[in-house]
C-alpha positions in Angstrom: -233.7 -22.2 26.8 -232.4 -25.2 24.9 -231.9 -23.1 21.8 -229.9 -20.6 23.8 -227.6 -23.3 25.2 -227.0 -24.7 21.7 -226.1 -21.2 20.4 -223.6 -20.9 23.3 -222.0 -24.3 22.4 -221.8 -23.3 18.8 -220.0 -20.1 19.8 -217.5 -22.0 21.9 -216.9 -24.4 19.1 -216.2 -21.6 16.6 -213.9 -19.9 19.0 -211.9 -23.1 19.5 -211.7 -23.6 15.8 -210.2 -20.2 15.1 -208.0 -20.3 18.2 -204.4 -20.8 17.2 -205.0 -19.0 13.8 -203.8 -15.5 14.6 -204.7 -12.7 12.2 -202.0 -11.9 9.7 -199.6 -9.1 10.7 -199.3 -5.9 8.8 -196.1 -7.2 7.2 -197.8 -10.5 6.2 -200.7 -8.5 4.6 -198.2 -6.4 2.7 -196.3 -9.4 1.4 -199.5 -11.2 0.4 -200.2 -8.5 -2.2 -199.0 -8.7 -5.8 -196.0 -6.4 -6.2 -196.0 -3.8 -8.9 -192.8 -1.8 -8.4 -190.4 0.5 -10.1 -186.9 1.7 -9.3 -186.4 5.5 -9.3 -182.9 6.6 -10.3 -180.9 9.8 -10.2 -179.1 8.8 -13.4 -180.7 9.2 -16.8 -183.8 10.6 -15.1 -184.7 14.0 -13.7 -187.8 13.2 -11.7 -186.0 13.3 -8.3 -184.4 16.8 -8.9 -187.6 18.8 -8.6 -190.5 18.3 -6.1 -193.2 19.0 -8.7 -191.7 16.5 -11.2 -191.5 14.0 -8.4 -195.2 14.5 -7.6 -196.1 14.2 -11.2 -194.1 11.0 -11.7 -195.7 9.4 -8.6 -199.2 10.3 -9.7 -198.5 8.7 -13.1 -197.3 5.5 -11.4 -200.3 5.4 -9.1 -202.7 5.9 -12.1 -200.8 3.2 -13.9 -201.6 0.6 -11.2 -198.2 0.6 -9.5 -198.0 0.0 -5.7 -194.4 0.4 -4.7 -191.4 2.7 -5.5 -187.7 2.0 -4.7 -186.0 5.4 -4.8 -182.2 5.5 -4.9 -180.7 7.1 -1.8 -177.0 6.0 -1.8 -175.0 6.6 -4.9 -171.3 7.1 -5.8 -170.2 7.8 -2.2 -173.0 10.2 -1.4 -176.4 10.0 0.2 -179.1 11.8 -1.8 -180.8 12.9 1.5 -179.0 15.2 4.0 -177.1 12.8 6.3 -175.7 13.5 9.7 -173.8 10.2 9.5 -171.9 11.4 6.4 -171.3 14.8 8.0 -169.9 13.1 11.1 -167.7 10.6 9.2 -166.4 12.8 6.3 -167.3 16.5 7.0 -170.1 18.9 6.1 -169.0 18.9 2.4 -170.1 15.3 2.1 -173.4 15.6 4.0 -175.4 15.2 0.8 -175.0 14.6 -2.9 -173.8 17.9 -4.2 -176.5 18.2 -6.9 -179.3 17.9 -4.4 -177.5 20.1 -1.8 -177.2 22.8 -4.4 -180.9 22.6 -5.1 -181.7 22.6 -1.4 -184.0 19.6 -1.7 -184.4 16.2 0.0 -185.6 13.8 -2.7 -186.4 11.0 -0.3 -188.6 13.3 1.8 -190.3 14.5 -1.4 -191.0 10.9 -2.6 -192.4 9.9 0.8 -194.6 13.0 1.1 -196.3 12.4 -2.2 -196.3 8.6 -2.1 -198.1 8.6 1.3 -200.8 10.9 -0.2 -201.3 8.4 -3.0 -201.1 5.2 -1.0 -197.8 4.1 -2.6 -195.2 2.2 -0.5 -191.7 3.6 -0.4 -188.7 1.3 0.1 -185.4 3.3 -0.2 -182.8 1.6 -2.3 -179.1 1.6 -1.1 -177.8 1.3 -4.7 -174.1 1.5 -4.2 -174.0 -0.7 -1.1 -170.3 -1.6 -0.3 -169.0 0.2 -3.4 -167.4 3.5 -2.6 -167.2 5.1 -6.0 -167.2 4.7 -9.8 -164.0 5.4 -11.7 -162.7 7.7 -8.9 -159.9 5.6 -7.4 -162.0 5.0 -4.3 -163.4 8.5 -4.1 -163.6 10.6 -1.0 -164.5 7.7 1.2 -161.3 5.7 0.6 -159.2 8.9 0.6 -160.4 9.6 4.1 -160.5 5.9 5.2 -157.8 4.0 3.3 -158.1 1.1 5.8 -161.6 0.6 4.6 -160.5 -0.3 1.1 -161.0 -3.8 -0.3 -157.8 -5.1 -2.0 -157.1 -7.5 -4.8 -154.3 -10.0 -4.7 -151.9 -7.3 -6.1 -152.7 -5.0 -3.2 -154.6 -2.5 -5.4 -158.0 -1.1 -4.5 -160.6 -3.8 -5.5 -162.1 -2.6 -8.8 -164.6 -4.3 -11.1 -166.4 -2.9 -14.1 -165.3 0.6 -13.0 -166.7 0.3 -9.4 -164.2 0.7 -6.6 -165.0 -1.2 -3.4 -164.9 -0.9 0.4 -164.0 -4.1 2.3 -167.4 -5.6 3.0 -165.8 -7.9 5.6 -164.2 -5.1 7.7 -166.4 -4.4 10.8 -166.1 -0.7 10.5 -167.3 -0.8 7.0 -170.2 -3.0 7.9 -171.1 -0.8 10.8 -171.1 2.2 8.5 -173.7 0.7 6.2 -175.7 -0.5 9.1 -175.6 3.0 10.6 -176.8 4.4 7.3 -179.8 2.0 7.3 -180.6 3.0 10.8 -180.4 6.7 10.0 -182.9 6.2 7.2 -185.5 4.1 9.1 -185.3 6.4 12.2 -185.6 9.6 10.3 -188.1 8.8 7.6 -191.5 7.2 7.4 -190.5 4.4 5.0 -192.0 1.0 4.4 -188.7 -0.9 4.3 -185.2 -0.8 3.0 -183.6 -2.5 -0.1 -180.1 -3.9 -0.8 -179.2 -5.0 -4.3 -176.3 -6.4 -6.3 -173.9 -4.4 -4.2 -175.5 -4.8 -0.8 -174.4 -7.1 0.7 -171.8 -7.9 -1.9 -168.1 -7.7 -2.8 -166.3 -8.9 -5.9 -164.9 -12.3 -5.3 -161.5 -11.1 -6.5 -161.1 -9.3 -3.1 -160.0 -10.6 0.3 -156.4 -9.3 0.3 -156.5 -6.3 2.6 -154.3 -6.6 5.6 -157.3 -6.9 7.9 -158.9 -9.7 5.8 -155.6 -11.6 5.5 -155.1 -11.6 9.3 -158.7 -12.5 10.0 -158.6 -15.5 7.6 -155.4 -16.7 9.2 -156.8 -16.3 12.7 -160.1 -18.1 11.9 -158.8 -20.9 9.7 -155.1 -21.3 10.5 -154.3 -20.9 6.8 -152.8 -18.2 4.7 -155.1 -16.7 2.0 -154.7 -18.6 -1.2 -153.3 -17.0 -4.4 -156.5 -17.9 -6.1 -159.3 -15.6 -4.9 -162.0 -18.0 -5.9 -160.4 -21.1 -4.3 -163.5 -22.9 -2.9 -162.8 -22.7 0.8 -161.7 -19.0 0.5 -164.7 -18.0 -1.5 -167.0 -19.8 0.9 -165.4 -18.1 3.9 -165.9 -14.7 2.3 -169.5 -15.4 1.2 -170.3 -16.6 4.8 -169.2 -13.2 6.1 -171.7 -11.4 3.8 -174.4 -13.8 4.8 -173.8 -12.9 8.4 -174.0 -9.3 7.5 -177.4 -9.9 5.8 -178.6 -11.5 9.1 -177.4 -8.5 11.1 -179.1 -6.1 8.7 -182.4 -7.9 9.0 -182.2 -8.0 12.8 -181.4 -4.3 13.1 -184.3 -3.3 10.8 -186.7 -5.6 12.7 -185.6 -4.3 16.1 -186.7 -0.8 14.9 -190.0 -2.0 13.4 -191.0 -5.6 12.7 -193.4 -4.5 10.0 -190.7 -2.9 7.8 -189.9 -4.9 4.6 -186.4 -6.0 4.2 -186.1 -6.3 0.4 -183.0 -7.7 -1.4 -182.5 -7.5 -5.2 -179.3 -9.5 -5.8 -177.9 -10.9 -9.1 -178.9 -14.3 -10.3 -177.5 -17.3 -8.5 -175.0 -19.0 -8.8 -173.3 -16.2 -10.7 -174.1 -13.9 -7.8 -172.0 -16.0 -5.4 -169.2 -16.8 -7.8 -168.7 -13.1 -8.8 -170.0 -11.1 -5.9 -170.2 -13.4 -2.9 -174.0 -13.1 -2.9 -175.2 -16.5 -1.6 -178.9 -15.5 -1.5 -180.2 -19.1 -1.2 -178.4 -19.1 2.2 -179.9 -15.7 3.0 -183.3 -17.3 2.4 -182.5 -20.2 4.7 -181.3 -17.8 7.4 -184.5 -15.8 7.2 -182.6 -12.7 6.3 -185.2 -11.1 4.0 -188.9 -10.5 3.5 -188.8 -9.9 -0.2 -186.5 -11.3 -2.9 -186.3 -9.5 -6.3 -183.5 -11.1 -8.3 -182.3 -9.0 -11.2 -183.4 -11.2 -14.1 -182.1 -8.7 -16.6 -182.2 -10.3 -20.0 -182.8 -8.8 -23.5 -184.5 -11.9 -25.1 -187.5 -13.6 -23.7 -186.1 -17.2 -24.0 -183.1 -16.2 -21.7 -185.5 -14.5 -19.4 -187.6 -17.7 -19.1 -184.6 -19.9 -18.5 -183.2 -17.5 -15.9 -186.4 -17.1 -14.0 -187.0 -20.9 -14.0 -183.6 -21.4 -12.3 -184.4 -18.6 -9.8 -187.8 -20.1 -8.9 -186.2 -23.5 -8.4 -183.6 -22.1 -6.0 -186.2 -20.1 -4.2 -188.5 -23.1 -3.7 -185.6 -25.2 -2.3 -184.3 -22.5 0.0 -187.2 -20.5 1.4 -188.0 -21.2 5.1 -191.1 -23.1 5.9 -192.0 -20.9 8.9 -191.6 -17.5 7.2 -193.4 -15.6 4.4 -191.0 -14.4 1.7 -192.4 -12.6 -1.4 -190.7 -13.5 -4.7 -190.9 -10.9 -7.5 -188.9 -10.6 -10.7 -186.6 -7.7 -11.6 -187.3 -6.8 -15.2 -185.1 -4.5 -17.2 -187.0 -2.1 -19.5 -184.3 0.5 -20.1 -180.5 0.8 -20.1 -179.0 3.7 -22.0 -180.7 3.8 -25.4 -181.8 0.2 -25.2 -185.4 -0.8 -24.3 -187.6 -3.8 -23.6 -191.1 -2.7 -24.7 -194.5 -4.4 -24.2 -193.7 -7.1 -26.8 -191.1 -8.3 -24.3 -192.8 -7.5 -21.0 -196.1 -9.2 -21.9 -194.7 -12.7 -22.3 -192.4 -12.0 -19.3 -195.4 -11.4 -17.1 -197.1 -14.5 -18.5 -194.0 -16.5 -17.6 -194.0 -15.0 -14.1 -197.6 -16.1 -13.5 -197.0 -19.6 -15.0 -194.2 -20.0 -12.5 -196.2 -18.6 -9.6 -194.3 -15.3 -9.4 -196.9 -12.6 -8.6 -194.9 -9.5 -8.9 -192.5 -7.4 -11.0 -190.2 -4.5 -10.3 -189.0 -2.6 -13.4 -185.6 -1.0 -14.0 -186.4 1.8 -14.3 -189.0 4.6 -14.3 -188.0 6.3 -17.6 -188.8 3.0 -19.5 -192.4 3.2 -18.6 -193.7 6.1 -20.6 -193.1 8.1 -23.8 -189.6 6.7 -24.4 -190.8 3.1 -24.5 -194.1 3.1 -26.4 -196.1 4.1 -23.3 -195.4 0.7 -21.7 -197.2 1.7 -18.5 -200.5 2.2 -20.4 -200.3 -1.4 -21.8 -199.5 -2.7 -18.3 -202.5 -0.9 -16.8 -204.9 -2.0 -19.6 -203.9 -5.7 -19.6 -202.4 -6.5 -16.2 -202.5 -3.9 -13.5 -206.2 -3.0 -13.4 -207.0 -0.4 -10.7 
């Protein structure tokens, strides 16, 4: 009898010890895993244009030890998937990217179908973000909605490096992107969503549309300065995008708290100075689950310096009461230029030394034949199955 009572007391003691230590959520378990990811593009790659090629590509990634894919779904003013939102806003002609519409395929659906069979996570990538077009004077979006255009101080459509921009501060433009995100997470069985160096973002040279000028005057009592990067003006604009990041996070979590909100901005402080991306503030606000700065460098010394600065900002800004996974965006292909294993191996070693436990590679075509079968080296030496 005494032994039985002792056992009961031990049971109560163990229960009291573990009480207050809840099991990790599905999201927390996902974020605790090392990230081995790759971006899937519709430019300089054909894997999204055919269901069989998509399946073959995903099998190769799975067999190479990868865990997550980030397929592009929003590019140059078009969704790659059939979108009722685009049809409603701009007409049936713009319901889907014309190349995929002509083929009669939904590349996002194909990626999800085959990824689920393989156990890969799918996080759709809203690549163009607040950019409306590339070298098209704003494209069909700004032709249809000229009031959505971002403007530079000369009143021209805001353009930087060939990309034309919508006004990321305009509430209708913000709602358009939020509606697109909601359409994706409600229609497809995805594991999260991803913004990048264009979501949320806007070139800092902007802020001179009629709407923005009037809003700045209303909120500050001042006229917009002639200098678009005047500190108080730049800060005001960046704060608007930080608030958008919060809204984006809240909307995704209202739908499903286990979806991953992944952001892949440029490197800070350049990101804020050039594109109003104050991602340390986004971290402090709790507006993301996963941060993948684009540490795109072509020599390993620059990569190490860049990642060191990123890690420092991350450590200073991450919230104490929230799990945020930090991974590194690594460029392995751009046009005819490659970073092969002689670069990637020390990059991974630098990541681990700094406590960064994941990589996402830009982009798929740099992993195989074109780049010395990089994926084989990654599997053999780093991404063991």
